[in-house]
N, C-alpha and C positions, 0 to 999 in steps of 0.2 A: 562326478557326474553332476549335472545341472538339476536343482529341484524344479518341480513343475507346479506352475500356477493353476488354479482350478481350470480354466479353459484350456489347458494343454500346453501352454506357453511356457517356455522357461521363465523363471524369475528374473533373469538378466534381460530377456525380452520385454517382459512386463515393466520393468524399470525404465527399459529405453522407450517404450510406448508413454509411459507416465511422463518423462522427461519432454518428450517432443510435444505432448498434449498441453503440459503446463507452459512450454514456449509459446504454442500457438494462443493459448489463453491469455498469456501477458501481451502479445501482440495486439490481439483483438481488444482487449481493455483499453489499451494505449489509444487505440484507433476510435473506439467508442468514446473515450473520454474526450478526445480531440474534437469529434463531431459535436458532442453534446454542449461543450462549453470550450471553444477554441484557445481561449486565453488561460485556461485552468487545466495544465497538465496533470497527468495521473499522479506524478509525484508531489506537485503543488496542491491537488485535492487532498492526498493523504496527509500532507503537513497541515493544511488548514484544518482538516478534520482532527487531527491531533490537538491542534492549538485550542480548537473548540471544546474538545472533551477534557482538556486538562485545565482549561480556563487560562492558558497561557504557560510559557515556559521559555527558557534560554534557548539560543540557538545551539550551544553545545550540547544541551539535553537532546535536541532533535538529532543531531549528527548521531549521538549515541543510541537513541532509540531506534533509528532507521539504517544504521550501520553505514551511514554516508560521510564521504570527506566533508570537512568544515566549508571548503570551497563551493561544493555542490549546494549545501544547505544555504550559505549565503547567496549565491546566485538565485535560488528559489524564493528566499524570504525577500531580496530585492525586488524580484517580479512581482510578488504578491503586495509588496508596499507600493509599487508603482500603480498597481490596479487599485489601490485603495482598500485591500482585502485584509491587511495585516497592519498594525502599529507597533512602534517600539515605546516602551514605558520605563523609566528609571525604576529600579526596586526601591520601595520606600525607606527599607532598612540599610541599603548600599547603592549609593547613586552611580557607583561604577558599573553595577549590574543592570543590563536591560533585558525586560521581559517581552516577549512577543505575545500579542494577543489579537484575535480577530476582531475587525471592526464590524460596526452593524451591517455594512455592505457585504463584508467576507461572510458573516454568518448567513445572510440572506442568500448569497451566490451558493454556499455550500447545502443549505437546506434545498435549494431548487436542484442543483447537481446531484444531492443524494436521492431526491425523489425520482428524477428522471433514470437514474441508474437502477434504482430498485425496480421501477416498472419495466425497464429493458429486461432485467432478470426475470422478472415475472412473465413477461411474454415469451422469452426464450425456453423457459421451464414449464410452459401452460400445459403441455401434453405429458408430462411427468406425473406418476401417480404419488401419493402421499408417502408410501413406503420408500420409494426410490429417493424422493427429496429428503426425507428424514436420513436414510443411509449416507447419501452424498453430502449433507451438511455434517453428519457425524465424521466422516471420513476426513473432510475439509478440517475440522476442529482437531482432529487427531494428527493429521499431518502437520498443521501449524504448530500445534504444541510440541510434537517431536522435534520440528525443525529449530524451534528456539532453544532447544536443549543440547543439539547435536551439531558439532561443526565437521566438516572435512578437513582434513590436514591443509589443503588449499586454502581454505576458508580462515582457518587460524592463523596463517600467515599474512593474509591480506590486509590492506588498509581501508577497505570498505568502498571500493570503487564500485558503486551501484548505478543503476540507471540515473541519468541526469535530467530527464524529463524535459 
């Protein structure tokens, strides 16, 4: 017998709805990102934000952090370098290692894109009451914390072929 979700839907139906809504969210996020800053894909934005937050790292660190193929990271970094948003610098203690860092232009475009995305969320959530916002935020945090620690059997065997933005 299927367990029931609070609104009468089965757990399986609820999971199916969540999967569909998350897919729609991802599509919408990519579309909004493309309109806000056409040359900065959602993946590029995420990479640039990580480089900014960490004050730089290696390409292999990015591949590990985002579960992406090294070739995907390489393409994204090349595009960000071409745009003048990222630079490579040799590690002072080991000249063979190159650290990726945002340039001043990269930091500026990241700040502008972040502000625009934050405003888009504010507008979209304008009619939500405070309690709904707090619950939604808590559920998203819980979901993301859980997803970081659990893999499906298919994910465990994958090579990290994620969105290539």
